[in-house]
VMD Tcl script that draws the C-alpha trace (Angstrom):
set ca {
  {52.35 -107.35 -203.06}
  {49.42 -109.49 -202.12}
  {49.14 -107.80 -198.76}
  {48.58 -104.38 -200.44}
  {46.07 -105.92 -202.82}
  {44.15 -107.46 -200.00}
  {44.10 -104.23 -197.88}
  {43.32 -102.08 -201.00}
  {40.48 -104.40 -202.07}
  {38.85 -104.45 -198.64}
  {39.06 -100.64 -198.34}
  {37.35 -100.07 -201.83}
  {34.64 -102.65 -200.86}
  {34.14 -100.94 -197.47}
  {33.76 -97.49 -199.03}
  {31.48 -98.71 -201.70}
  {29.25 -100.22 -199.02}
  {29.33 -96.99 -197.06}
  {28.51 -95.17 -199.91}
  {25.49 -97.16 -200.94}
  {24.19 -97.90 -197.38}
  {22.50 -94.53 -197.42}
  {20.03 -95.84 -199.77}
  {18.95 -98.67 -197.24}
  {18.00 -95.98 -194.55}
  {14.31 -95.54 -193.82}
  {12.56 -92.61 -195.41}
  {11.95 -91.12 -191.88}
  {15.50 -91.04 -191.18}
  {16.31 -89.50 -194.65}
  {13.81 -86.75 -194.17}
  {15.54 -85.77 -191.04}
  {18.86 -85.29 -192.85}
  {19.45 -81.79 -194.12}
  {22.62 -82.89 -196.36}
  {22.20 -86.24 -197.95}
  {25.36 -86.04 -199.85}
  {27.29 -85.16 -196.78}
  {25.92 -88.33 -195.15}
  {27.11 -90.23 -197.91}
  {30.61 -89.08 -197.40}
  {30.43 -89.88 -193.71}
  {29.22 -93.36 -194.39}
  {31.86 -93.74 -197.18}
  {34.66 -92.81 -194.79}
  {33.43 -94.91 -191.89}
  {33.19 -97.86 -194.22}
  {36.72 -97.21 -195.56}
  {38.08 -97.00 -192.02}
  {36.28 -100.33 -191.23}
  {37.61 -101.87 -194.48}
  {41.30 -100.80 -193.15}
  {40.70 -102.79 -189.88}
  {39.10 -105.92 -191.51}
  {42.04 -105.87 -194.22}
  {44.68 -105.88 -191.58}
  {42.98 -108.79 -189.87}
  {42.70 -110.57 -193.16}
  {46.27 -109.86 -193.92}
  {47.51 -111.06 -190.58}
  {45.41 -114.29 -191.18}
  {46.83 -114.92 -194.55}
  {50.27 -114.69 -193.34}
  {49.63 -117.05 -190.49}
  {48.17 -119.65 -193.02}
  {51.01 -119.04 -195.27}
  {53.50 -119.66 -192.58}
  {51.85 -122.66 -191.35}
  {51.59 -124.21 -194.83}
  {55.32 -123.73 -195.46}
  {56.19 -125.13 -192.10}
  {54.01 -128.31 -192.71}
  {55.72 -128.76 -196.14}
  {59.14 -128.92 -194.56}
  {58.22 -131.67 -192.20}
  {58.66 -135.47 -193.26}
  {55.38 -136.92 -194.32}
  {55.37 -139.28 -191.37}
  {55.28 -136.40 -189.02}
  {52.51 -134.73 -190.80}
  {50.18 -137.73 -190.88}
}
mol new
graphics top color blue
foreach p $ca { graphics top sphere $p radius 0.5 }
foreach p [lrange $ca 0 end-1] q [lrange $ca 1 end] { graphics top cylinder $p $q radius 0.2 }
display resetview
């Protein structure tokens, strides 16, 4: 369940950053764009896809950390020290 929450959260964050990133573009660039709302959707999609990739990396790191923690707790304390 935590895996789905991690990935979904990062997808939403990536999409929000992509949607709001249009406001950070210089005025010269914005004046060249014919459809500003279309640009927002393109950057939103790109941000969401980037969020999926980052979410999968974070999920794998979380599982690796969880596994390492469980393995270290099973060892006797003399081995851990």
